[in-house]
N, CA, C and O of each residue as an XYZ file, in Angstrom:
644
protein
N       0.814     -1.189      0.000
C       0.000      0.000      0.000
C       0.862      1.259      0.000
O       0.545      2.224     -0.696
N       1.949      1.261      0.774
C       2.855      2.415      0.804
C       3.551      2.579     -0.541
O       3.724      3.704     -1.010
N       3.951      1.479     -1.169
C       4.599      1.554     -2.482
C       3.648      2.130     -3.524
O       4.072      2.943     -4.345
N       2.393      1.739     -3.517
C       1.405      2.279     -4.463
C       1.195      3.770     -4.234
O       1.075      4.531     -5.194
N       1.149      4.193     -2.982
C       0.987      5.599     -2.661
C       2.189      6.407     -3.155
O       2.012      7.492     -3.709
N       3.393      5.901     -2.964
C       4.601      6.592     -3.436
C       4.622      6.724     -4.948
O       5.003      7.773     -5.469
N       4.220      5.684     -5.659
C       4.182      5.730     -7.127
C       3.141      6.732     -7.598
O       3.394      7.481     -8.542
N       1.990      6.763     -6.969
C       0.930      7.693     -7.364
C       1.341      9.140     -7.139
O       1.065      9.995     -7.981
N       1.990      9.427     -6.028
C       2.420     10.791     -5.729
C       3.514     11.224     -6.692
O       3.473     12.351     -7.186
N       4.490     10.369     -6.977
C       5.575     10.757     -7.872
C       5.115     10.835     -9.321
O       5.671     11.627    -10.082
N       4.129     10.055     -9.736
C       3.638     10.108    -11.118
C       2.867     11.379    -11.377
O       2.835     11.851    -12.514
N       2.251     11.946    -10.372
C       1.461     13.160    -10.543
C       2.277     14.426    -10.324
O       1.773     15.522    -10.568
N       3.500     14.312     -9.880
C       4.276     15.486     -9.496
C       4.645     16.365    -10.678
O       4.756     17.578    -10.503
N       4.841     15.822    -11.866
C       5.303     16.607    -12.997
C       4.192     17.025    -13.949
O       4.459     17.739    -14.915
N       2.977     16.611    -13.711
C       1.899     16.898    -14.638
C       0.976     17.967    -14.068
O       0.495     17.841    -12.942
N       0.726     19.033    -14.854
C      -0.173     20.120    -14.477
C       0.174     20.723    -13.118
O      -0.710     20.973    -12.298
N       1.439     20.951    -12.890
C       1.872     21.526    -11.622
C       1.925     23.051    -11.737
O       2.085     23.602    -12.826
N       1.790     23.704    -10.609
C       1.871     25.157    -10.532
C       3.122     25.528     -9.765
O       3.521     24.833     -8.831
N       3.743     26.639    -10.170
C       4.974     27.076     -9.512
C       4.993     28.592     -9.379
O       4.443     29.310    -10.214
N       5.631     29.064     -8.322
C       5.946     30.478     -8.171
C       7.398     30.635     -8.584
O       8.266     29.893     -8.124
N       7.661     31.600     -9.452
C       8.974     31.787    -10.051
C       9.576     33.118     -9.620
O       8.878     34.130     -9.558
N      10.868     33.115     -9.324
C      11.602     34.338     -9.045
C      12.884     34.316     -9.854
O      13.679     33.383     -9.738
N      13.089     35.339    -10.676
C      14.286     35.424    -11.506
C      14.871     36.822    -11.469
O      14.133     37.807    -11.429
N      16.197     36.915    -11.481
C      16.912     38.188    -11.471
C      17.974     38.128    -12.547
O      18.647     37.109    -12.704
N      18.133     39.229    -13.302
C      19.111     39.201    -14.366
C      19.706     40.553    -14.685
O      19.242     41.586    -14.202
N      20.735     40.530    -15.501
C      21.397     41.725    -16.005
C      21.096     41.857    -17.488
O      21.200     40.892    -18.245
N      20.721     43.068    -17.893
C      20.370     43.334    -19.282
C      21.280     44.417    -19.845
O      21.768     45.283    -19.120
N      21.494     44.348    -21.150
C      22.302     45.361    -21.839
C      21.418     46.568    -22.067
O      20.298     46.353    -22.531
N      21.740     47.663    -21.830
C      22.955     48.277    -21.347
C      22.669     48.830    -19.960
O      21.783     49.672    -19.811
N      23.379     48.390    -18.962
C      23.276     48.839    -17.571
C      21.890     48.633    -16.975
O      21.354     49.534    -16.330
N      21.315     47.474    -17.180
C      19.983     47.212    -16.659
C      19.951     46.052    -15.674
O      20.687     45.077    -15.823
N      19.100     46.167    -14.678
C      18.853     45.117    -13.698
C      17.373     44.775    -13.772
O      16.523     45.664    -13.753
N      17.068     43.486    -13.857
C      15.708     43.026    -14.095
C      15.323     42.013    -13.019
O      16.116     41.133    -12.682
N      14.117     42.133    -12.483
C      13.599     41.162    -11.523
C      12.175     40.803    -11.924
O      11.356     41.675    -12.214
N      11.894     39.497    -11.937
C      10.580     39.015    -12.358
C      10.060     38.015    -11.333
O      10.780     37.110    -10.911
N       8.812     38.189    -10.940
C       8.116     37.209    -10.125
C       6.916     36.760    -10.948
O       6.228     37.579    -11.558
N       6.670     35.441    -10.959
C       5.633     34.908    -11.838
C       4.910     33.736    -11.198
O       5.402     33.109    -10.260
N       3.745     33.464    -11.725
C       2.977     32.271    -11.375
C       2.873     31.452    -12.662
O       2.341     31.929    -13.665
N       3.381     30.226    -12.631
C       3.462     29.394    -13.826
C       2.601     28.148    -13.659
O       2.631     27.492    -12.618
N       1.842     27.833    -14.692
C       1.049     26.605    -14.711
C       1.578     25.737    -15.850
O       1.567     26.140    -17.013
N       2.043     24.534    -15.494
C       2.606     23.631    -16.487
C       1.501     22.802    -17.124
O       0.656     22.235    -16.432
N       1.519     22.741    -18.446
C       0.573     21.954    -19.217
C       1.233     20.617    -19.554
O       2.266     20.280    -18.975
N       0.668     19.871    -20.458
C       1.261     18.598    -20.883
C       2.587     18.814    -21.600
O       2.784     19.832    -22.264
N       3.485     17.861    -21.463
C       4.783     17.829    -22.139
C       5.646     19.056    -21.843
O       6.365     19.517    -22.728
N       5.595     19.588    -20.641
C       6.380     20.725    -20.163
C       6.051     22.042    -20.847
O       6.772     23.017    -20.638
N       4.998     22.119    -21.656
C       4.510     23.414    -22.122
C       3.911     24.123    -20.920
O       3.413     23.466    -20.006
N       3.949     25.448    -20.900
C       3.410     26.154    -19.737
C       2.919     27.543    -20.118
O       3.268     28.087    -21.166
N       2.098     28.097    -19.234
C       1.659     29.477    -19.337
C       2.076     30.188    -18.061
O       2.235     29.563    -17.012
N       2.251     31.497    -18.160
C       2.815     32.249    -17.047
C       2.172     33.629    -16.977
O       1.962     34.282    -17.999
N       1.865     34.059    -15.769
C       1.449     35.432    -15.486
C       2.561     36.036    -14.644
O       2.961     35.451    -13.638
N       3.070     37.211    -15.046
C       4.259     37.731    -14.376
C       4.155     39.224    -14.064
O       3.388     39.964    -14.679
N       4.961     39.634    -13.083
C       5.200     41.038    -12.755
C       6.698     41.261    -12.863
O       7.494     40.456    -12.380
N       7.076     42.366    -13.504
C       8.466     42.608    -13.830
C       8.867     44.004    -13.386
O       8.130     44.965    -13.606
N      10.030     44.118    -12.763
C      10.603     45.408    -12.414
C      11.962     45.560    -13.080
O      12.720     44.596    -13.185
N      12.267     46.766    -13.527
C      13.501     47.025    -14.259
C      14.075     48.357    -13.806
O      13.344     49.334    -13.644
N      15.383     48.391    -13.602
C      16.035     49.669    -13.375
C      17.310     49.743    -14.191
O      17.998     48.748    -14.417
N      17.598     50.956    -14.623
C      18.779     51.211    -15.444
C      19.646     52.216    -14.690
O      19.198     53.313    -14.353
N      20.882     51.828    -14.433
C      21.766     52.718    -13.695
C      22.668     53.480    -14.653
O      22.812     53.111    -15.819
N      23.276     54.551    -14.143
C      24.176     55.386    -14.946
C      25.269     55.938    -14.034
O      25.165     55.868    -12.809
N      26.307     56.482    -14.641
C      27.358     57.139    -13.866
C      26.825     58.443    -13.283
O      26.084     59.174    -13.940
N      27.202     58.717    -12.072
C      26.783     59.939    -11.379
C      27.481     61.146    -12.014
O      28.673     61.086    -12.314
N      26.750     62.228    -12.217
C      27.325     63.428    -12.836
C      28.335     64.117    -11.918
O      29.290     64.725    -12.402
N      28.137     64.030    -10.595
C      29.039     64.739     -9.670
C      30.306     63.954     -9.347
O      31.384     64.543     -9.266
N      30.200     62.625     -9.159
C      31.377     61.865     -8.742
C      31.987     61.024     -9.861
O      33.122     60.570     -9.719
N      31.280     60.798    -10.966
C      31.852     60.107    -12.114
C      31.774     58.594    -12.079
O      32.244     57.943    -13.012
N      31.203     58.016    -11.049
C      31.020     56.565    -11.017
C      29.608     56.255    -10.523
O      28.840     57.167    -10.218
N      29.274     54.993    -10.447
C      27.937     54.596    -10.023
C      27.860     54.687     -8.498
O      28.605     54.009     -7.791
N      26.980     55.507     -8.012
C      26.754     55.641     -6.568
C      25.304     55.233     -6.280
O      24.531     55.039     -7.218
N      24.923     55.101     -5.019
C      23.552     54.661     -4.716
C      22.467     55.539     -5.347
O      21.432     55.032     -5.780
N      22.697     56.822     -5.399
C      21.690     57.723     -5.989
C      21.533     57.478     -7.488
O      20.410     57.437     -7.989
N      22.638     57.315     -8.207
C      22.551     57.096     -9.654
C      22.129     55.668     -9.997
O      21.666     55.407    -11.107
N      22.285     54.744     -9.049
C      21.845     53.368     -9.289
C      20.345     53.230     -9.099
O      19.668     52.699     -9.978
N      19.805     53.691     -7.974
C      18.401     53.459     -7.641
C      17.453     54.481     -8.236
O      16.261     54.194     -8.348
N      17.921     55.656     -8.624
C      16.998     56.709     -9.033
C      17.156     57.163    -10.473
O      16.627     58.216    -10.830
N      17.849     56.431    -11.304
C      18.067     56.865    -12.680
C      16.832     56.637    -13.552
O      16.175     57.603    -13.940
N      16.504     55.397    -13.867
C      15.326     55.078    -14.687
C      14.747     53.771    -14.181
O      15.461     52.775    -14.066
N      13.454     53.770    -13.877
C      12.777     52.583    -13.366
C      11.493     52.359    -14.142
O      10.833     53.304    -14.575
N      11.150     51.086    -14.309
C       9.866     50.753    -14.934
C       9.352     49.442    -14.341
O      10.102     48.674    -13.738
N       8.073     49.212    -14.524
C       7.458     47.973    -14.085
C       6.410     47.565    -15.100
O       5.927     48.390    -15.876
N       6.064     46.288    -15.091
C       5.051     45.791    -16.012
C       4.417     44.515    -15.516
O       4.982     43.799    -14.690
N       3.237     44.243    -16.030
C       2.500     43.020    -15.744
C       2.160     42.383    -17.070
O       1.761     43.073    -18.008
N       2.315     41.049    -17.164
C       2.093     40.432    -18.457
C       1.759     38.961    -18.391
O       1.559     38.381    -17.325
N       1.709     38.383    -19.579
C       1.341     36.995    -19.804
C       2.328     36.406    -20.798
O       2.729     37.087    -21.741
N       2.728     35.147    -20.604
C       3.653     34.491    -21.534
C       3.220     33.044    -21.761
O       2.728     32.373    -20.854
N       3.415     32.589    -22.985
C       3.216     31.185    -23.339
C       4.591     30.605    -23.591
O       5.413     31.220    -24.270
N       4.850     29.403    -23.038
C       6.180     28.811    -23.124
C       6.095     27.381    -23.657
O       5.981     26.433    -22.880
N       6.151     27.222    -25.004
C       6.172     25.864    -25.557
C       7.535     25.209    -25.339
O       8.574     25.861    -25.451
N       7.519     23.925    -25.031
C       8.746     23.175    -24.782
C       9.387     22.781    -26.110
O       8.713     22.256    -26.996
N      10.686     23.035    -26.246
C      11.402     22.701    -27.474
C      12.528     21.701    -27.238
O      13.020     21.102    -28.195
N      12.949     21.503    -25.985
C      14.018     20.556    -25.652
C      13.575     19.763    -24.427
O      13.134     20.338    -23.431
N      13.694     18.444    -24.506
C      13.366     17.589    -23.362
C      14.518     16.626    -23.113
O      15.076     16.057    -24.051
N      14.865     16.450    -21.865
C      15.894     15.495    -21.484
C      15.593     14.963    -20.104
O      14.576     15.294    -19.495
N      16.485     14.143    -19.629
C      16.288     13.601    -18.291
C      16.592     14.681    -17.252
O      17.723     15.162    -17.172
N      15.616     15.053    -16.479
C      15.709     16.066    -15.432
C      16.004     17.471    -15.941
O      16.447     18.311    -15.158
N      15.779     17.757    -17.209
C      15.905     19.124    -17.719
C      15.034     19.281    -18.956
O      14.732     18.309    -19.648
N      14.637     20.516    -19.222
C      13.861     20.830    -20.419
C      14.018     22.311    -20.739
O      14.356     23.110    -19.866
N      13.770     22.669    -21.993
C      13.914     24.051    -22.440
C      12.646     24.551    -23.101
O      11.983     23.818    -23.836
N      12.314     25.805    -22.833
C      11.119     26.422    -23.381
C      11.476     27.707    -24.108
O      12.377     28.437    -23.694
N      10.761     27.978    -25.200
C      10.774     29.289    -25.820
C       9.727     30.109    -25.083
O       8.620     29.628    -24.840
N      10.064     31.340    -24.727
C       9.145     32.187    -23.966
C       8.662     33.333    -24.849
O       9.457     34.150    -25.312
N       7.352     33.384    -25.077
C       6.745     34.402    -25.935
C       5.662     35.097    -25.116
O       4.752     34.441    -24.608
N       5.754     36.426    -24.983
C       4.775     37.100    -24.142
C       4.624     38.578    -24.450
O       5.298     39.129    -25.319
N       3.722     39.200    -23.713
C       3.449     40.629    -23.833
C       3.178     41.186    -22.446
O       2.731     40.470    -21.550
N       3.457     42.484    -22.278
C       3.221     43.112    -20.986
C       2.785     44.554    -21.169
O       2.936     45.139    -22.242
N       2.242     45.110    -20.101
C       1.873     46.523    -20.046
C       2.295     47.044    -18.684
O       2.239     46.322    -17.688
N       2.719     48.299    -18.646
C       3.173     48.862    -17.382
C       3.440     50.343    -17.500
O       2.811     51.039    -18.298
N       4.388     50.826    -16.692
C       4.688     52.249    -16.651
C       6.143     52.456    -16.246
O       6.760     51.587    -15.629
N       6.681     53.627    -16.605
C       8.001     54.015    -16.121
C       7.896     55.197    -15.165
O       8.807     56.022    -15.094
N       6.811     55.283    -14.446
C       6.429     56.321    -13.488
C       6.066     57.647    -14.148
O       5.649     58.575    -13.456
N       6.213     57.761    -15.472
C       5.789     58.971    -16.186
C       4.749     58.665    -17.256
O       3.820     59.446    -17.462
N       4.902     57.530    -17.937
C       4.004     57.227    -19.056
C       3.803     55.722    -19.196
O       4.506     54.919    -18.584
N       2.835     55.373    -20.009
C       2.482     53.984    -20.267
C       3.572     53.306    -21.090
O       4.148     53.917    -21.990
N       3.855     52.031    -20.778
C       4.808     51.221    -21.537
C       4.133     49.929    -21.975
O       3.324     49.363    -21.240
N       4.462     49.475    -23.152
C       4.060     48.159    -23.610
C       5.308     47.360    -23.922
O       6.352     47.932    -24.236
N       5.212     46.060    -23.838
C       6.389     45.241    -24.098
C       6.048     43.949    -24.795
O       5.006     43.345    -24.543
N       6.944     43.527    -25.683
C       6.868     42.222    -26.337
C       8.112     41.467    -25.913
O       9.226     41.969    -26.058
N       7.929     40.254    -25.386
C       9.026     39.500    -24.792
C       9.231     38.181    -25.535
O       8.284     37.429    -25.767
N      10.481     37.916    -25.901
C      10.853     36.667    -26.556
C      12.148     36.197    -25.908
O      13.034     37.002    -25.622
N      12.255     34.898    -25.678
C      13.474     34.395    -25.067
C      13.488     32.882    -24.997
O      12.581     32.210    -25.490
N      14.520     32.365    -24.383
C      14.683     30.938    -24.180
C      14.955     30.704    -22.701
O      15.747     31.419    -22.087
N      14.298     29.702    -22.135
C      14.458     29.359    -20.728
C      14.805     27.880    -20.611
O      14.106     27.031    -21.165
N      15.880     27.571    -19.893
C      16.259     26.175    -19.693
C      16.123     25.852    -18.211
O      16.650     26.565    -17.358
N      15.407     24.761    -17.913
C      15.042     24.380    -16.553
C      15.728     23.085    -16.141
O      15.870     22.165    -16.947
N      16.152     23.019    -14.884
C      16.748     21.828    -14.311
C      15.923     21.418    -13.104
O      15.776     22.188    -12.155
N      15.383     20.207    -13.138
C      14.521     19.704    -12.067
C      15.367     19.252    -10.876
O      16.377     18.568    -11.038
N      14.937     19.646     -9.685
C      15.565     19.222     -8.446
C      14.579     18.367     -7.665
O      13.451     18.148     -8.106
N      15.001     17.894     -6.523
C      14.099     17.111     -5.679
C      12.976     17.982     -5.147
O      13.110     19.203     -5.071
N      11.889     17.363     -4.785
C      10.720     18.022     -4.197
C      10.026     18.969     -5.160
O       9.233     19.802     -4.721
N      10.297     18.874     -6.458
C       9.622     19.705     -7.443
C      10.236     21.069     -7.674
O       9.745     21.814     -8.522
N      11.289     21.429     -6.956
C      11.957     22.703     -7.185
C      12.643     22.675     -8.543
O      13.045     21.614     -9.021
N      12.775     23.830     -9.153
C      13.399     23.967    -10.465
C      14.361     25.149    -10.414
O      14.027     26.201     -9.870
N      15.547     24.978    -10.976
C      16.507     26.061    -11.166
C      16.555     26.329    -12.664
O      16.554     25.388    -13.457
N      16.596     27.602    -13.064
C      16.581     27.908    -14.496
C      17.519     29.059    -14.828
O      17.869     29.873    -13.974
N      17.913     29.099    -16.100
C      18.577     30.262    -16.679
C      17.756     30.672    -17.885
O      17.087     29.848    -18.510
N      17.814     31.938    -18.200
C      16.941     32.479    -19.235
C      17.694     33.524    -20.047
O      18.384     34.377    -19.489
N      17.557     33.450    -21.360
C      18.052     34.489    -22.252
C      16.833     35.303    -22.665
O      15.872     34.761    -23.211
N      16.875     36.610    -22.402
C      15.711     37.470    -22.616
C      15.982     38.495    -23.700
O      17.098     38.996    -23.835
N      14.952     38.802    -24.469
C      14.961     39.921    -25.409
C      13.603     40.585    -25.315
O      12.570     39.958    -25.550
N      13.616     41.854    -24.971
C      12.378     42.603    -24.795
C      12.359     43.781    -25.749
O      13.358     44.486    -25.895
N      11.224     43.996    -26.399
C      10.987     45.170    -27.226
C      10.009     46.040    -26.452
O       8.840     45.685    -26.301
N      10.482     47.168    -25.965
C       9.668     48.048    -25.127
C       9.127     49.205    -25.968
O       9.886     49.928    -26.614
N       7.819     49.365    -25.948
C       7.158     50.405    -26.724
C       6.990     51.628    -25.832
O       6.379     51.539    -24.767
N       7.527     52.768    -26.255
C       7.515     54.052    -25.539
C       8.417     54.056    -24.315
O       8.214     54.871    -23.415
N       9.401     53.176    -24.254
C      10.337     53.152    -23.135
C      11.578     53.970    -23.426
O      11.802     54.378    -24.565
N      12.391     54.214    -22.399
C      13.637     54.955    -22.588
C      14.608     54.153    -23.458
O      15.333     54.725    -24.272
N      14.619     52.836    -23.286
C      15.431     51.979    -24.142
C      14.489     51.045    -24.905
O      13.658     50.360    -24.308
N      14.628     51.028    -26.214
C      13.721     50.269    -27.075
C      13.955     48.768    -26.957
O      13.002     47.999    -26.835
N      15.225     48.343    -26.992
C      15.557     46.929    -26.890
C      16.285     46.645    -25.578
O      17.179     47.387    -25.171
N      15.886     45.563    -24.933
C      16.586     45.072    -23.746
C      16.915     43.614    -24.012
O      16.053     42.842    -24.431
N      18.137     43.248    -23.774
C      18.524     41.855    -23.940
C      19.520     41.487    -22.851
O      20.335     42.314    -22.442
N      19.456     40.246    -22.382
C      20.354     39.838    -21.325
C      20.061     38.443    -20.821
O      19.360     37.665    -21.468
N      20.613     38.136    -19.642
C      20.525     36.807    -19.052
C      19.971     36.932    -17.631
O      20.314     37.856    -16.894
N      19.105     35.981    -17.262
C      18.540     35.946    -15.914
C      18.719     34.545    -15.327
O      18.748     33.551    -16.053
N      18.836     34.487    -14.012
C      18.906     33.233    -13.272
C      17.789     33.235    -12.236
O      17.402     34.287    -11.728
N      17.271     32.038    -11.925
C      16.220     32.004    -10.928
C      15.850     30.609    -10.502
O      16.503     29.630    -10.861
N      14.789     30.538     -9.728
C      14.297     29.251     -9.242
C      12.779     29.274     -9.219
O      12.154     30.335     -9.222
N      12.196     28.073     -9.195
C      10.750     27.897     -9.174
C      10.395     27.012     -7.994
O      11.004     25.966     -7.772
N       9.402     27.453     -7.247
C       8.945     26.724     -6.063
C       7.572     26.118     -6.359
O       6.673     26.835     -6.797
N       7.392     24.831     -6.134
C       6.083     24.226     -6.413
C       5.013     24.708     -5.436
O       5.266     24.913     -4.249
N       3.808     24.881     -5.980
C       2.652     25.293     -5.194
C       1.617     24.190     -5.312
O       1.260     23.798     -6.423
N       1.136     23.692     -4.210
C       0.134     22.612     -4.246
C      -1.182     23.125     -3.766
O      -2.157     22.375     -3.719
């Protein structure tokens, strides 16, 4: 009876699971990106995601000539909320890769921003359903200070039951 219960629990662990995702990355040019998301996995590691994203761009300080706390935190900031579809393109033992296609809307504290997001995310399965991932991101921001953002993010996913 215990063996049957263990098989049933482990067989259901990878199908239609939900995860909370946290990722942080560096983007070109002088950008820091943080994303928190709720991900629902579909069949064959395809998934959909609802996310909130924060971005800041730092610059050299005009008075001291290098990056200081004021020029880092107060230069340019934006945030957005969006949706992404992630079809699986690579499958292996304990790892898989998804193409990430999405759109977002938000603000840079002065005006409305829209975004189109395309990238690749590679996931590594750990015990207890946790996932570690790396992501290559490319964002096209409409009405933003920087039109294109591209870079790399690292993060983890926590299973939600």
